[in-house]
N, C-alpha and C positions, 0 to 999 in steps of 0.2 A: 357175808354170805352164810346163811343158816345151814345147819347139819340136820339130816333126817334123824328121827328118834332112835333108830337102831344103832347108828354110828355114834350119836351122843352118849347112849348107854354104854357102848363098848369103850369109848374114851373115858367115861366116868369110872369104869372098873379099873382101868389103868391108873387113873388119877388116885383112886382110893387105895390101891395097892402100894403106890409110891408113898402116899401120905402116911399109911400105916407103917411102912417099912422104915421111915425116918423118924417115927415117933413124934410127928409134928402136931397131931390134933388139928385144930384150925386156928390156933392162937398167933402163930408167927408168920409162916408162909401164907400169902393170900392166894388161895386156890380159887380158880374160876368155878362158879356154880355150873353144874352139869347142864341145866336148862338154858344157860347163857352162852354155851360154847358156840363159836362162830369164827369164820375166817374173815379177818378185816382187810378190806380192799383199800380203805382210806380212812384215817382218823381225822375228824374235822376240828376237834376241840370245842370250846364254848361257842355255841351258835344259837341265836334267838329262834324261838319256836315259829315266828312268822316267816322265817326263811325256809321252812320245811317244804312247801310246795315247789320252790325253785330248786331245792336239792333233789327232790323226787323227779322233777323234770330232767335234771342233769343225769340222774341214774338211768332213767328211761332212754335218754339219748345214747348213753354208753351201751346199754343192753341191746339196742337194735342191731349193732354190728356183730354180736356173738350169740350163736345158738347154744342150747344146753350142751354140756360136755362132762366126761367122767373125771372125777378127782379121786386120787388114792392118797390116803394119809398113811405115812410110813416113816420110820426113823424118828430121831429126837435130837434135841440140842438145847442150847442156852445162849441168850444174848447178855453181855457181849461175849462171854466164853464160859465153859462149864466150871472152871476153877473159881470164878467170882461172878456167878450169874445174878442178873437182875430179873430175867424172865426165862421161864422154862416152857418149851414148846415141843409139839409134834410136827414133823416135816410133811411137806407135800411132794410126793414122788411123781404122780401122774397128774396132769392138769396144771402144773406150775406155769408153763409158758402161756396158757390160756388165761390164767388168773392175772399174770403180769400184764398181758395185753389189755385185759378188761380194766385193770387198775389204771393203766396209762390212758385208756379212752375215757375213764371216769374223771381223771384229773383234767383232761382236755375239756370235757363237757362242763366241769365245775368252773374252770377258768372262763369259758364262754358265758356261762350263766352269771358269773361275777361281773363281766363287762356290761351285761344288759340289765342286771338287777341290783348290783352292789353286794351280793352275797360274797363274803370273804372266804375264798377257797382257791388256792393255787396248787401247783404241784407240790407234793410232799417233800419235806426237807431231806428225808432219807430215801435211798433207792428201795423199791418195793421188794420184799423178801417174803414169799408166801409161806405161811406157817399157821399153826393153831395154838394159841396161847393157852397154857394149862395153869400157870401160876406166876406170881410176882414175888421174888425173894428179896429184892432191893438190898442186896449185899449182906443178907443175914448169914451168919456162920454156918447154919444148917443148909444153906443153898447149894453148896457143892456136893454134899451128900445126897440131896434130892436130885440133882442133875445126874449123878452116877446111878442112883436107883432108877430114874426114869429111863436112862439108856439101857439098863438091864431089863426092866419090865416091859419096855416097848419093842425090844428086839424081836424081829420076825412078824410083828403086827402089820397087817395091811388091811385097811378099811376103805372100801370104794363106794362112792355114791355119785349121783348125777347132779351137778351144779345146774340149777335151772332159774335162779332168781337172785337179784340183789335186794337186800333189805336194809333200809335206813334205820339204825337203832339210835335211841336216845339213851345215854349212859346215866345211871343213877349211882353216884359215889357217896361215900360216907363210912359210917361204922360197918364193919364186916365186909363180906365180898360185894363187889359191884354187881348190879343187875341191869339188864338192858330191855328197853321197851321199844317194840317195833312201831315206827311212825309213818312208814311208807315203803313201797316196794316197786321193783321193776322186773318184769319177766324177760329172761334172755331170749333174744330173737323175735320178740313181739314187735310187729310192725315191719318186719323184714320182708322183702319181696320173695316169693317162693321160686 
């Protein structure tokens, strides 16, 4: 789920402050690019490009049951925990239940699409935990300092926006930070009876 420009820029300022505060530069912790910030409903893993139309159809099926809703980004944390983090994130305060419901409907639609087309996508292995990933520390020694700095610098921050669409992103991994290419989208509530 994409973020509006003003929210992305505000999150980017938090990320930059934390990054500068731990003296990381960009060499060790893998910070998410500001233009790539998004809330992940479901990570699919390696997927052939020819499956994209089926995946977009599943996203549209899931989106019909949910109209636009407000989301507030607030709080922070780390997976699996702040003392040995692998991922640093900002939390979802408002809209978490709607995001979880949407992720559940998306999983169901992906499973149904798999039955009819062979697209490999079932329910995610982990329970859905709505969050906004800022960085991957992958056990680096500097990770716990970054988690502490993030908790400090994100304290009191509340960023609200209207979630209005699901975007299917293709991940481009390799040297440097990952980047994401939109390959399809579904508008929330589109096709819903009034």
